[in-house]
Backbone as a chain_set.jsonl record, in Angstrom:
{"seq": "MKSHRKNFKAKKEFEESVIQIDRVTRVVKGGRRLRFRATVCVGDKKGRVGVGIGKSNEVTGAIQKAVNAAKKTMIKVPLFKGSIPHDHQVKFKSAIVLFKPAQPGTGIIAGGAVRTVLELAGVKNILTKSLGTTNKLSTSKATILALSELRKTPAMEKAEKAKQEIKQKAPFNKGQARKATPRKTEAVKKAPVKKAEAAKKAPAKKAPAKKAPAKKAE", "coords": {"N": [[-27.854, 33.333, 58.413], [-28.868, 30.429, 56.706], [-31.984, 29.712, 55.339], [-33.978, 26.821, 55.914], [-36.173, 26.19, 54.531], [-37.957, 24.754, 51.854], [-38.261, 25.681, 48.485], [-41.147, 25.562, 46.953], [-42.482, 25.252, 43.791], [-45.367, 26.505, 42.373], [-47.726, 24.737, 40.396], [-48.437, 25.544, 37.056], [-51.525, 26.515, 35.603], [-51.951, 26.586, 32.855], [-50.063, 25.741, 29.95], [-47.504, 27.32, 28.05], [-46.483, 28.239, 24.76], [-44.321, 29.608, 22.424], [-45.041, 30.512, 19.219], [-44.154, 32.144, 17.077], [-41.992, 34.937, 16.57], [-41.882, 38.15, 15.342], [-40.255, 40.897, 13.704], [-41.453, 44.079, 13.404], [-41.695, 46.898, 11.434], [-42.433, 50.368, 11.278], [-43.013, 53.096, 9.238], [-42.453, 56.436, 9.873], [-42.67, 60.057, 10.186], [-40.189, 60.899, 11.231], [-38.544, 58.767, 10.659], [-38.019, 55.25, 11.008], [-39.876, 53.033, 13.055], [-39.247, 50.441, 15.255], [-40.788, 47.453, 16.261], [-41.942, 44.524, 18.091], [-43.687, 41.548, 17.307], [-45.469, 38.983, 18.766], [-46.565, 35.627, 18.564], [-48.411, 33.457, 20.366], [-49.274, 30.323, 21.843], [-51.569, 28.899, 24.114], [-52.465, 26.401, 26.447], [-54.057, 23.661, 28.299], [-53.739, 20.979, 27.865], [-55.938, 19.378, 28.155], [-58.12, 19.757, 26.636], [-58.616, 22.465, 26.421], [-57.657, 25.385, 24.739], [-55.903, 28.137, 23.222], [-55.018, 30.898, 21.072], [-52.974, 33.751, 20.837], [-52.04, 37.175, 20.012], [-49.477, 39.552, 20.454], [-48.06, 42.844, 20.716], [-45.162, 44.846, 21.161], [-42.533, 47.08, 22.312], [-40.517, 45.585, 23.346], [-39.39, 42.154, 23.499], [-40.203, 40.463, 25.616], [-42.381, 41.855, 26.666], [-44.146, 41.733, 24.507], [-44.637, 38.988, 24.382], [-45.921, 38.536, 26.828], [-48.254, 40.058, 26.519], [-49.397, 38.626, 24.426], [-49.903, 36.168, 25.661], [-51.844, 36.864, 27.571], [-53.878, 37.672, 25.818], [-54.404, 35.244, 24.544], [-55.445, 33.681, 26.629], [-57.864, 34.922, 27.054], [-59.326, 34.253, 24.84], [-59.903, 31.501, 24.755], [-60.842, 28.16, 23.777], [-63.048, 25.292, 23.987], [-62.286, 21.991, 23.298], [-63.797, 19.161, 21.912], [-62.826, 16.024, 22.791], [-62.254, 12.626, 21.842], [-61.403, 9.561, 22.817], [-58.687, 10.295, 22.799], [-58.43, 11.539, 20.354], [-59.9, 13.449, 17.625], [-63.472, 13.87, 17.116], [-64.521, 13.639, 14.454], [-63.985, 13.992, 10.843], [-62.7, 17.057, 9.434], [-62.515, 20.1, 7.583], [-61.108, 23.287, 7.041], [-61.041, 26.681, 5.924], [-59.118, 29.476, 6.303], [-58.57, 32.631, 5.497], [-55.788, 32.542, 3.512], [-55.043, 30.035, 4.303], [-55.527, 26.552, 4.431], [-56.726, 23.839, 6.189], [-56.796, 20.407, 6.936], [-58.293, 17.935, 8.905], [-58.217, 14.657, 10.33], [-59.507, 11.939, 12.239], [-57.569, 9.547, 14.172], [-56.291, 6.24, 14.982], [-55.411, 4.898, 18.281], [-51.968, 5.213, 19.121], [-51.041, 6.251, 16.782], [-50.149, 8.924, 16.898], [-49.331, 12.463, 16.606], [-49.66, 13.59, 13.527], [-48.429, 16.047, 12.131], [-47.124, 19.362, 11.526], [-45.105, 22.269, 12.333], [-46.914, 25.204, 13.245], [-49.419, 24.042, 13.514], [-49.002, 21.583, 14.801], [-48.081, 22.443, 17.314], [-50.363, 23.735, 18.396], [-52.195, 21.59, 18.504], [-50.944, 19.821, 20.286], [-50.975, 21.268, 22.729], [-53.687, 21.391, 23.027], [-54.367, 18.86, 23.8], [-54.707, 16.727, 22.109], [-53.874, 13.491, 21.037], [-53.693, 11.6, 18.987], [-53.869, 12.026, 15.603], [-54.489, 12.885, 12.161], [-53.263, 15.201, 9.886], [-53.3, 17.776, 7.345], [-51.853, 20.435, 5.651], [-53.036, 22.526, 3.283], [-52.824, 24.997, 2.139], [-51.329, 28.178, 2.508], [-48.091, 28.53, 4.141], [-47.768, 30.19, 6.21], [-47.26, 30.84, 9.62], [-48.885, 32.234, 11.402], [-51.377, 32.367, 10.065], [-51.964, 29.609, 9.716], [-52.096, 28.718, 12.373], [-54.309, 30.171, 13.322], [-56.234, 29.063, 11.609], [-56.232, 26.444, 12.548], [-57.255, 26.745, 15.161], [-59.792, 27.649, 14.495], [-60.806, 25.39, 13.177], [-60.824, 23.48, 15.278], [-62.67, 24.657, 16.977], [-65.036, 24.311, 15.605], [-65.659, 21.654, 15.782], [-67.892, 18.985, 16.636], [-69.887, 17.053, 18.99], [-70.279, 13.542, 18.617], [-72.789, 10.907, 18.164], [-71.714, 8.583, 19.351], [-69.97, 9.613, 21.289], [-71.814, 10.851, 23.002], [-73.233, 8.622, 23.956], [-71.208, 7.321, 25.395], [-70.722, 9.208, 27.42], [-73.207, 9.172, 28.763], [-73.176, 6.555, 29.729], [-71.068, 6.691, 31.59], [-72.157, 8.48, 33.464], [-74.329, 6.963, 34.424], [-72.99, 4.874, 35.703], [-71.735, 6.263, 37.77], [-73.969, 7.103, 39.223], [-75.048, 4.669, 40.114], [-73.092, 3.709, 41.88], [-72.956, 4.59, 45.105], [-70.958, 5.276, 46.894], [-67.365, 5.41, 47.223], [-64.769, 2.843, 46.881], [-62.816, 3.144, 48.812], [-64.163, 4.469, 50.881], [-65.952, 2.469, 51.652], [-64.26, 0.538, 52.73], [-63.288, 1.841, 54.975], [-65.612, 2.055, 56.471], [-66.346, -0.523, 57.259], [-64.713, -1.575, 59.507], [-65.734, -0.101, 61.662], [-68.302, -1.119, 62.095], [-67.723, -3.745, 62.942], [-66.344, -3.221, 65.291], [-68.398, -2.158, 66.866], [-70.048, -4.391, 67.111], [-68.405, -6.128, 68.524], [-68.079, -4.796, 70.954], [-70.601, -4.846, 72.117], [-71.344, -7.507, 73.295], [-69.469, -7.543, 75.363], [-70.273, -5.614, 77.199], [-72.612, -6.816, 78.143], [-71.572, -9.067, 79.438], [-70.12, -7.867, 81.48], [-72.197, -6.71, 82.913], [-73.522, -9.021, 83.769], [-71.647, -10.141, 85.514], [-71.54, -8.233, 87.531], [-74.079, -8.345, 88.616], [-74.561, -10.695, 90.409], [-72.96, -9.91, 92.488], [-74.224, -8.33, 94.363], [-75.36, -8.382, 97.706], [-77.748, -10.438, 99.29], [-80.601, -9.293, 101.124], [-80.553, -9.569, 104.728], [-82.377, -12.008, 106.589], [-84.963, -11.379, 108.963], [-84.919, -12.325, 112.388], [-87.276, -14.633, 113.935], [-89.819, -13.403, 116.096], [-89.682, -13.823, 119.662], [-91.789, -15.937, 121.528], [-94.067, -14.986, 124.112], [-93.769, -16.089, 127.497]], "CA": [[-28.281, 31.935, 58.493], [-29.63, 30.001, 55.544], [-33.284, 29.142, 55.692], [-34.109, 25.434, 55.507], [-37.447, 25.996, 53.845], [-37.854, 24.384, 50.443], [-39.022, 26.539, 47.58], [-42.044, 24.761, 46.131], [-43.03, 26.019, 42.675], [-46.767, 26.177, 42.094], [-47.941, 24.27, 39.032], [-49.206, 26.464, 36.231], [-52.761, 25.949, 35.08], [-51.815, 26.462, 31.413], [-48.717, 25.719, 29.378], [-47.347, 28.333, 27.005], [-45.519, 27.923, 23.71], [-44.18, 30.707, 21.463], [-45.08, 30.013, 17.841], [-43.344, 32.982, 16.184], [-41.699, 36.322, 16.963], [-41.55, 38.919, 14.133], [-39.883, 42.31, 13.829], [-42.363, 44.889, 12.594], [-41.246, 48.296, 11.324], [-43.445, 51.326, 10.832], [-42.361, 54.316, 8.735], [-43.058, 57.689, 10.347], [-42.023, 61.255, 9.645], [-38.782, 60.98, 11.657], [-37.78, 57.572, 10.282], [-38.711, 53.965, 11.192], [-40.027, 52.564, 14.432], [-39.148, 48.982, 15.316], [-41.555, 46.791, 17.318], [-41.947, 43.062, 18.008], [-44.999, 40.897, 17.343], [-45.336, 37.599, 19.24], [-47.719, 34.735, 18.437], [-48.261, 32.485, 21.456], [-50.361, 29.37, 22.054], [-51.745, 28.549, 25.527], [-53.398, 25.28, 26.62], [-53.878, 22.827, 29.489], [-53.635, 19.588, 27.4], [-57.137, 18.656, 28.567], [-59.244, 20.188, 25.805], [-58.737, 23.929, 26.379], [-56.522, 25.939, 24.005], [-56.142, 29.457, 22.658], [-53.893, 31.543, 20.381], [-53.039, 35.196, 20.981], [-50.997, 37.995, 19.378], [-49.122, 40.719, 21.242], [-47.037, 43.714, 20.137], [-44.515, 45.716, 22.136], [-41.174, 47.489, 21.949], [-39.624, 44.54, 23.837], [-39.884, 40.799, 23.214], [-40.907, 39.937, 26.786], [-43.676, 42.526, 26.745], [-45.005, 41.207, 23.447], [-45.044, 37.623, 24.757], [-46.889, 38.626, 27.922], [-49.521, 40.517, 25.943], [-49.966, 37.533, 23.631], [-50.419, 35.164, 26.6], [-53.113, 37.383, 28.108], [-54.883, 37.639, 24.748], [-54.76, 33.839, 24.288], [-56.292, 33.2, 27.731], [-59.193, 35.513, 26.923], [-60.022, 33.683, 23.674], [-59.725, 30.047, 24.776], [-61.978, 27.363, 23.323], [-63.133, 23.93, 24.505], [-62.208, 21.037, 22.19], [-64.343, 17.838, 22.263], [-61.89, 14.939, 22.516], [-62.841, 11.293, 21.913], [-60.36, 8.524, 22.811], [-57.401, 10.898, 22.47], [-58.441, 12.087, 18.994], [-61.07, 14.295, 17.355], [-64.628, 12.996, 16.842], [-64.869, 13.441, 13.038], [-63.166, 14.733, 9.874], [-63.094, 18.458, 9.268], [-61.635, 20.938, 6.768], [-61.402, 24.703, 7.278], [-60.261, 27.66, 5.177], [-58.993, 30.761, 6.98], [-57.784, 33.471, 4.592], [-55.101, 31.721, 2.501], [-54.652, 28.762, 4.914], [-56.521, 25.478, 4.391], [-56.267, 22.771, 7.089], [-57.633, 19.211, 6.927], [-58.095, 17.077, 10.08], [-58.867, 13.347, 10.32], [-59.211, 11.182, 13.464], [-56.641, 8.43, 14.011], [-56.334, 5.207, 16.016], [-54.371, 5.051, 19.312], [-50.629, 4.822, 18.701], [-50.647, 6.961, 15.557], [-49.42, 10.149, 17.219], [-49.759, 13.693, 15.924], [-49.04, 13.713, 12.205], [-48.569, 17.458, 11.769], [-45.875, 20.099, 11.677], [-45.201, 23.719, 12.474], [-47.848, 25.774, 14.215], [-50.547, 23.119, 13.713], [-48.596, 20.603, 15.804], [-48.027, 23.11, 18.626], [-51.726, 23.961, 18.881], [-52.829, 20.307, 18.81], [-50.322, 19.271, 21.492], [-51.479, 21.982, 23.903], [-55.119, 21.1, 23.158], [-54.528, 17.538, 24.392], [-54.915, 15.701, 21.082], [-52.736, 12.564, 21.023], [-53.653, 10.868, 17.721], [-54.599, 12.771, 14.571], [-53.868, 13.043, 10.842], [-53.531, 16.554, 9.384], [-52.663, 18.19, 6.092], [-51.965, 21.856, 5.349], [-53.184, 22.609, 1.831], [-52.673, 26.364, 1.657], [-50.093, 28.876, 2.836], [-47.286, 28.008, 5.251], [-47.632, 31.234, 7.216], [-47.565, 30.264, 10.924], [-50.022, 32.937, 12.003], [-52.612, 31.944, 9.394], [-52.227, 28.186, 9.997], [-52.514, 28.58, 13.774], [-55.684, 30.66, 13.395], [-57.077, 28.069, 10.938], [-56.333, 25.289, 13.445], [-58.189, 27.104, 16.229], [-61.136, 27.692, 13.897], [-61.243, 24.006, 12.917], [-61.116, 22.825, 16.557], [-63.877, 25.252, 17.561], [-66.201, 23.857, 14.852], [-65.904, 20.229, 16.014], [-69.112, 18.707, 17.397], [-69.957, 15.729, 19.611], [-70.942, 12.507, 17.835], [-73.655, 10.04, 18.995], [-70.899, 7.657, 20.149], [-69.491, 10.349, 22.457], [-72.937, 11.058, 23.917], [-73.51, 7.348, 24.618], [-70.144, 7.071, 26.38], [-70.943, 10.104, 28.56], [-74.358, 8.681, 29.515], [-72.768, 5.347, 30.451], [-70.271, 7.113, 32.745], [-73.061, 9.057, 34.453], [-75.097, 5.881, 35.043], [-72.093, 4.144, 36.613], [-71.539, 7.094, 38.959], [-75.204, 7.11, 40.002], [-75.234, 3.366, 40.748], [-72.135, 3.574, 42.987], [-73.164, 5.735, 45.992], [-69.722, 5.64, 47.585], [-66.145, 4.84, 46.657], [-64.25, 1.658, 47.553], [-62.071, 3.571, 49.993], [-65.116, 4.764, 51.944], [-66.524, 1.213, 52.124], [-63.27, -0.13, 53.569], [-63.219, 2.537, 56.25], [-66.855, 1.895, 57.214], [-66.494, -1.874, 57.775], [-64.188, -1.818, 60.847], [-66.565, 0.524, 62.672], [-69.387, -2.041, 62.394], [-67.181, -4.867, 63.697], [-66.048, -2.746, 66.634], [-69.657, -2.021, 67.59], [-70.526, -5.744, 67.412], [-67.545, -6.706, 69.553], [-68.261, -4.105, 72.225], [-71.915, -5.137, 72.679], [-71.342, -8.625, 74.247], [-68.611, -7.246, 76.507], [-71.081, -4.898, 78.167], [-73.523, -7.771, 78.751], [-70.809, -9.914, 80.353], [-69.816, -7.062, 82.663], [-73.44, -6.571, 83.687], [-73.815, -10.309, 84.397], [-70.73, -10.317, 86.636], [-71.866, -7.293, 88.6], [-75.382, -8.663, 89.204], [-74.511, -11.542, 91.605], [-72.124, -9.329, 93.533], [-75.075, -7.714, 95.38], [-75.721, -9.277, 98.812], [-79.187, -10.53, 99.556], [-80.927, -8.71, 102.449], [-80.6, -10.559, 105.822], [-83.729, -12.3, 107.083], [-85.173, -11.02, 110.357], [-85.174, -13.482, 113.273], [-88.686, -14.641, 114.388], [-90.009, -12.841, 117.436], [-89.863, -14.817, 120.712], [-93.138, -15.977, 122.111], [-94.108, -14.65, 125.538], [-93.994, -17.27, 128.326]], "C": [[-29.116, 31.597, 57.26], [-30.939, 29.369, 56.008], [-33.388, 27.728, 55.129], [-35.419, 25.158, 54.796], [-37.203, 25.693, 52.373], [-38.756, 25.29, 49.619], [-39.862, 25.664, 46.647], [-42.651, 25.65, 45.05], [-44.465, 25.564, 42.401], [-46.923, 25.78, 40.624], [-48.829, 25.262, 38.285], [-50.443, 25.755, 35.689], [-52.651, 25.689, 33.585], [-50.34, 26.444, 31.024], [-48.663, 26.686, 28.202], [-46.279, 27.887, 26.007], [-45.512, 29.063, 22.689], [-44.109, 30.123, 20.058], [-44.134, 30.805, 16.95], [-43.16, 34.364, 16.802], [-41.204, 37.063, 15.723], [-41.134, 40.342, 14.51], [-40.732, 43.121, 12.852], [-41.86, 46.328, 12.606], [-42.384, 49.149, 10.782], [-42.727, 52.62, 10.437], [-43.155, 55.525, 9.201], [-42.261, 58.865, 9.785], [-40.536, 61.325, 10.008], [-37.949, 59.777, 11.277], [-38.62, 56.318, 10.433], [-38.762, 53.606, 12.675], [-40.085, 51.038, 14.431], [-39.946, 48.458, 16.504], [-41.492, 45.283, 17.085], [-43.375, 42.549, 18.132], [-44.799, 39.432, 17.697], [-46.657, 36.864, 19.056], [-47.516, 33.58, 19.405], [-49.5, 31.607, 21.537], [-50.38, 28.959, 23.524], [-52.772, 27.423, 25.624], [-53.093, 24.49, 27.871], [-53.753, 21.345, 29.157], [-54.802, 18.728, 27.879], [-58.368, 19.113, 27.786], [-59.44, 21.681, 25.734], [-57.477, 24.503, 25.745], [-56.914, 27.294, 23.441], [-54.868, 30.011, 22.038], [-54.079, 33.043, 20.492], [-51.855, 35.886, 20.323], [-50.759, 39.214, 20.255], [-48.008, 41.504, 20.596], [-46.474, 44.625, 21.22], [-43.141, 46.102, 21.622], [-40.14, 46.472, 22.397], [-40.248, 43.177, 23.599], [-40.695, 40.262, 24.388], [-42.293, 40.565, 26.94], [-44.644, 42.012, 25.705], [-45.511, 39.811, 23.797], [-46.106, 37.662, 25.85], [-48.254, 39.102, 27.424], [-50.198, 39.401, 25.146], [-50.551, 36.451, 24.538], [-51.759, 35.61, 27.178], [-54.231, 37.349, 27.066], [-55.34, 36.207, 24.467], [-55.682, 33.298, 25.377], [-57.711, 33.736, 27.627], [-60.007, 34.864, 25.799], [-59.852, 32.171, 23.613], [-61.01, 29.351, 24.354], [-61.906, 25.984, 23.968], [-63.215, 22.964, 23.337], [-62.815, 19.707, 22.634], [-63.392, 16.723, 21.831], [-62.59, 13.597, 22.7], [-61.73, 10.263, 21.729], [-59.017, 9.086, 22.345], [-57.319, 11.5, 21.089], [-59.667, 12.992, 18.855], [-62.249, 13.408, 16.955], [-64.907, 12.722, 15.364], [-63.906, 14.246, 12.16], [-63.659, 16.177, 9.775], [-62.04, 19.198, 8.452], [-62.089, 22.383, 6.883], [-60.503, 25.557, 6.404], [-60.29, 28.983, 5.934], [-58.03, 31.62, 6.169], [-57.103, 32.587, 3.554], [-54.654, 30.375, 3.051], [-55.82, 27.786, 4.862], [-55.953, 24.312, 5.193], [-57.289, 21.649, 7.069], [-57.267, 18.331, 8.121], [-58.842, 15.766, 9.873], [-58.531, 12.614, 11.609], [-58.331, 9.979, 13.174], [-56.767, 7.474, 15.191], [-55.242, 5.442, 17.062], [-53.034, 4.485, 18.856], [-50.148, 5.529, 17.449], [-49.784, 8.168, 15.87], [-50.002, 11.339, 16.469], [-48.98, 13.823, 14.622], [-49.293, 15.143, 11.731], [-47.226, 18.128, 11.985], [-46.134, 21.58, 11.861], [-46.171, 24.144, 13.551], [-49.016, 24.839, 14.492], [-50.219, 22.109, 14.806], [-48.585, 21.22, 17.203], [-49.415, 23.29, 19.217], [-52.378, 22.651, 19.287], [-52.248, 19.68, 20.08], [-50.864, 19.944, 22.75], [-52.985, 21.794, 24.091], [-55.372, 19.739, 23.796], [-54.806, 16.438, 23.4], [-53.666, 14.822, 20.997], [-52.592, 11.824, 19.703], [-54.511, 11.597, 16.698], [-53.782, 12.798, 13.287], [-54.253, 14.42, 10.304], [-52.794, 16.78, 8.073], [-52.921, 19.673, 5.883], [-51.933, 22.023, 3.841], [-52.951, 24.007, 1.275], [-51.316, 26.949, 2.005], [-49.378, 28.225, 4.016], [-47.064, 29.072, 6.327], [-48.093, 30.71, 8.58], [-48.765, 30.934, 11.579], [-51.34, 32.478, 11.389], [-52.959, 30.489, 9.71], [-52.676, 27.971, 11.45], [-53.957, 29.072, 13.963], [-56.66, 29.668, 12.737], [-57.269, 26.833, 11.822], [-57.321, 25.555, 14.574], [-59.626, 27.134, 15.702], [-61.669, 26.285, 13.657], [-61.613, 23.29, 14.223], [-62.401, 23.367, 17.185], [-65.142, 24.776, 16.86], [-66.48, 22.369, 15.012], [-67.131, 20.049, 16.904], [-69.079, 17.279, 17.958], [-70.745, 14.774, 18.72], [-71.865, 11.682, 18.746], [-72.855, 9.059, 19.856], [-70.354, 8.336, 21.404], [-70.6, 10.554, 23.477], [-73.296, 9.773, 24.654], [-72.476, 7.053, 25.694], [-70.321, 7.947, 27.616], [-72.125, 9.64, 29.41], [-73.989, 7.444, 30.328], [-71.95, 5.696, 31.693], [-71.157, 7.688, 33.844], [-73.885, 7.988, 35.164], [-74.248, 5.105, 36.036], [-71.878, 4.938, 37.896], [-72.78, 7.099, 39.838], [-75.435, 5.787, 40.733], [-74.311, 3.192, 41.952], [-72.291, 4.759, 43.92], [-71.913, 6.182, 46.724], [-68.558, 4.93, 46.926], [-65.716, 3.608, 47.438], [-63.522, 2.028, 48.836], [-62.992, 3.866, 51.159], [-65.713, 3.487, 52.506], [-65.555, 0.491, 53.049], [-63.182, 0.526, 54.939], [-64.463, 2.291, 57.091], [-66.966, 0.512, 57.851], [-65.915, -2.073, 59.167], [-65.026, -1.183, 61.943], [-67.707, -0.401, 63.071], [-68.887, -3.191, 63.253], [-66.862, -4.453, 65.124], [-67.32, -2.637, 67.467], [-70.199, -3.383, 67.992], [-69.712, -6.361, 68.534], [-67.804, -6.073, 70.921], [-69.587, -4.48, 72.887], [-71.884, -6.312, 73.653], [-70.468, -8.364, 75.463], [-69.406, -6.554, 77.593], [-72.039, -5.856, 78.883], [-72.799, -8.642, 79.765], [-70.48, -9.155, 81.631], [-71.054, -6.907, 83.545], [-73.78, -7.863, 84.411], [-72.923, -10.562, 85.608], [-71.114, -9.436, 87.818], [-73.174, -7.665, 89.308], [-75.277, -9.544, 90.443], [-73.685, -10.953, 92.746], [-72.956, -8.702, 94.637], [-75.485, -8.752, 96.426], [-77.232, -9.248, 99.022], [-79.49, -9.943, 100.926], [-81.102, -9.801, 103.516], [-82.025, -10.734, 106.322], [-83.834, -11.947, 108.571], [-85.507, -12.274, 111.181], [-86.626, -13.426, 113.748], [-88.795, -14.128, 115.812], [-90.269, -13.931, 118.457], [-91.274, -14.74, 121.305], [-93.082, -15.652, 123.584], [-94.454, -15.891, 126.339], [-95.293, -17.112, 129.11]], "O": [[-29.959, 32.384, 56.83], [-30.968, 28.587, 56.958], [-32.945, 27.462, 54.011], [-35.734, 24.007, 54.494], [-36.347, 26.304, 51.732], [-39.873, 25.616, 50.022], [-39.352, 25.101, 45.679], [-43.259, 26.677, 45.352], [-44.727, 24.374, 42.221], [-46.339, 26.396, 39.732], [-49.83, 25.749, 38.81], [-50.413, 24.568, 35.363], [-53.185, 24.699, 33.086], [-49.494, 27.049, 31.683], [-49.633, 26.851, 27.463], [-45.298, 27.24, 26.375], [-46.556, 29.439, 22.157], [-43.218, 29.331, 19.751], [-43.394, 30.223, 16.157], [-44.053, 34.89, 17.467], [-40.215, 36.655, 15.114], [-41.601, 40.905, 15.5], [-40.727, 42.879, 11.645], [-41.628, 46.903, 13.67], [-43.179, 48.713, 9.95], [-41.936, 53.164, 11.207], [-44.358, 55.631, 8.963], [-41.314, 58.69, 9.018], [-39.718, 61.756, 9.196], [-36.748, 59.761, 11.545], [-39.788, 56.298, 10.045], [-37.819, 53.845, 13.43], [-40.87, 50.431, 13.702], [-39.803, 48.955, 17.621], [-41.052, 44.82, 16.032], [-44.164, 43.039, 18.94], [-44.057, 38.719, 17.022], [-47.727, 37.398, 19.35], [-46.56, 32.814, 19.277], [-50.622, 32.068, 21.33], [-49.33, 28.7, 24.113], [-53.818, 27.47, 24.976], [-52.013, 24.618, 28.448], [-53.67, 20.523, 30.07], [-54.68, 17.509, 27.996], [-59.503, 18.891, 28.206], [-60.353, 22.139, 25.046], [-56.363, 24.164, 26.146], [-58.091, 27.571, 23.211], [-53.765, 29.634, 22.434], [-55.174, 33.563, 20.278], [-50.808, 35.278, 20.101], [-51.703, 39.837, 20.741], [-47.105, 40.924, 19.994], [-47.205, 45.112, 22.083], [-42.643, 45.546, 20.643], [-39.013, 46.475, 21.902], [-41.469, 43.047, 23.506], [-41.756, 39.67, 24.189], [-43.255, 39.886, 27.299], [-45.835, 41.869, 25.98], [-46.67, 39.483, 23.542], [-47.078, 36.908, 25.804], [-49.288, 38.6, 27.864], [-51.419, 39.251, 25.187], [-51.59, 35.875, 24.215], [-52.698, 34.818, 27.262], [-55.379, 37.038, 27.382], [-56.515, 35.972, 24.186], [-56.603, 32.537, 25.083], [-58.657, 33.08, 28.063], [-61.237, 34.921, 25.808], [-59.674, 31.614, 22.529], [-62.111, 29.868, 24.542], [-60.85, 25.557, 24.435], [-64.094, 23.085, 22.483], [-62.385, 19.163, 23.651], [-63.182, 16.509, 20.637], [-63.417, 13.439, 23.599], [-61.186, 10.107, 20.636], [-58.295, 8.436, 21.589], [-56.244, 11.936, 20.676], [-60.373, 13.263, 19.826], [-62.033, 12.287, 16.494], [-65.474, 11.679, 15.038], [-63.125, 15.061, 12.65], [-64.831, 16.481, 9.993], [-60.84, 18.965, 8.6], [-63.283, 22.681, 6.832], [-59.346, 25.211, 6.165], [-61.359, 29.543, 6.177], [-56.824, 31.371, 6.154], [-57.797, 31.934, 2.775], [-53.959, 29.634, 2.357], [-56.951, 28.134, 5.199], [-54.845, 23.846, 4.925], [-58.492, 21.888, 7.17], [-56.097, 18.014, 8.334], [-59.943, 15.744, 9.323], [-57.381, 12.654, 12.046], [-58.341, 9.449, 12.063], [-57.275, 7.835, 16.253], [-54.25, 6.111, 16.773], [-52.977, 3.403, 18.273], [-48.976, 5.423, 17.087], [-48.792, 8.416, 15.185], [-51.026, 11.233, 15.793], [-47.788, 14.13, 14.625], [-50.258, 15.408, 11.014], [-46.307, 17.54, 12.553], [-47.224, 22.081, 11.585], [-46.248, 23.541, 14.621], [-49.553, 24.843, 15.599], [-51.066, 21.81, 15.647], [-49.028, 20.592, 18.164], [-49.626, 23.029, 20.401], [-53.053, 22.597, 20.315], [-52.98, 19.074, 20.862], [-51.178, 19.267, 23.729], [-53.505, 22.011, 25.186], [-56.473, 19.484, 24.285], [-55.115, 15.315, 23.801], [-52.547, 15.326, 20.899], [-51.479, 11.453, 19.328], [-55.715, 11.769, 16.886], [-52.552, 12.743, 13.314], [-55.433, 14.767, 10.27], [-51.825, 16.098, 7.739], [-54.067, 20.122, 5.929], [-50.936, 21.706, 3.192], [-52.887, 24.182, 0.058], [-50.283, 26.305, 1.823], [-49.975, 27.472, 4.785], [-46.268, 28.876, 7.245], [-49.203, 30.189, 8.691], [-49.57, 30.273, 12.235], [-52.309, 32.228, 12.106], [-54.124, 30.17, 9.945], [-53.539, 27.135, 11.716], [-54.734, 28.449, 14.687], [-57.766, 29.455, 13.234], [-58.349, 26.244, 11.839], [-58.133, 24.692, 14.908], [-60.555, 26.698, 16.382], [-62.845, 26.013, 13.903], [-62.611, 22.571, 14.267], [-63.133, 22.63, 17.845], [-66.221, 24.826, 17.45], [-67.443, 21.863, 14.436], [-67.381, 20.849, 17.806], [-68.347, 16.419, 17.468], [-71.76, 15.156, 18.137], [-71.738, 11.748, 19.968], [-73.27, 8.736, 20.969], [-70.282, 7.715, 22.464], [-70.365, 10.445, 24.68], [-73.628, 9.811, 25.839], [-72.821, 6.588, 26.78], [-70.098, 7.489, 28.737], [-72.065, 9.702, 30.638], [-74.424, 7.29, 31.469], [-72.117, 5.067, 32.738], [-70.937, 7.416, 35.024], [-74.118, 8.086, 36.368], [-74.734, 4.72, 37.1], [-71.842, 4.364, 38.984], [-72.669, 7.1, 41.064], [-75.958, 5.78, 41.847], [-74.711, 2.588, 42.947], [-71.816, 5.847, 43.595], [-71.812, 7.338, 47.132], [-68.738, 3.975, 46.17], [-66.228, 3.349, 48.527], [-63.602, 1.308, 49.832], [-62.66, 3.556, 52.303], [-65.965, 3.407, 53.709], [-65.973, -0.104, 54.043], [-63.019, -0.158, 55.949], [-64.379, 2.317, 58.319], [-67.616, 0.374, 58.888], [-66.582, -2.708, 59.983], [-65.029, -1.687, 63.067], [-68.057, -0.474, 64.249], [-69.562, -3.578, 64.206], [-67.075, -5.222, 66.062], [-67.32, -2.988, 68.647], [-70.749, -3.533, 69.082], [-70.261, -7.042, 69.401], [-67.75, -6.763, 71.939], [-69.685, -4.434, 74.113], [-72.362, -6.148, 74.776], [-70.727, -8.938, 76.521], [-69.245, -6.86, 78.775], [-72.256, -5.728, 80.088], [-73.338, -8.929, 80.834], [-70.546, -9.71, 82.728], [-70.965, -6.965, 84.772], [-74.27, -7.828, 85.539], [-73.37, -11.124, 86.608], [-71.02, -9.856, 88.971], [-73.355, -7.333, 90.48], [-75.856, -9.187, 91.468], [-73.723, -11.469, 93.863], [-72.46, -8.547, 95.753], [-75.903, -9.858, 96.085], [-77.885, -8.208, 98.944], [-78.67, -10.096, 101.831], [-81.72, -10.833, 103.253], [-82.78, -9.772, 106.463], [-82.903, -12.188, 109.34], [-86.257, -13.148, 110.748], [-87.172, -12.34, 113.948], [-87.928, -14.407, 116.64], [-91.001, -14.878, 118.167], [-91.842, -13.673, 121.538], [-92.115, -16.022, 124.25], [-95.319, -16.669, 125.937], [-95.666, -18.004, 129.872]]}, "num_chains": 1, "name": "protein.A"}
């Protein structure tokens, strides 16, 4: 019998993207040993991203090791209106990366490994330029370094304070207020009904019969 249960797939906390897979050979006494090196980027598209490297005799094993390494070295990126808060330039070995914030609707102006890292970090509008080497491993590491060095601006701090003040002023949500109102009306409606019932029941009691006057003796 076939089961009628639906197979619901649990949503992953992080999204994974393979940047590059390389074949690495090592010369030993008996010849050459072939291994695979995987460079993987992991992020949740909400400001958390990481890059990891894994090596193994099989491609799947290398990817899994790289994913675990990326999760251990994740960073938090300060995002402001879908972009970065300020300009920044970083040099990592032979890779030089320049970032500039952009207005909404610009998109991600980048390519290669830089674009992959920015997409998984949650950046929607940015201008970038790679000024050094085109090596994917070096550019991805330079991108992570640049994102980790970003700092909050005074405009971001003001926006966060304004959000906190709004939350403090509103003690409850609109949905809770709507649910609370019918309870008050029900209590008001039930109160006069009880009084009317009590008024009806009161006259129903019979008055005690008066005793006849005693007869006078003749």
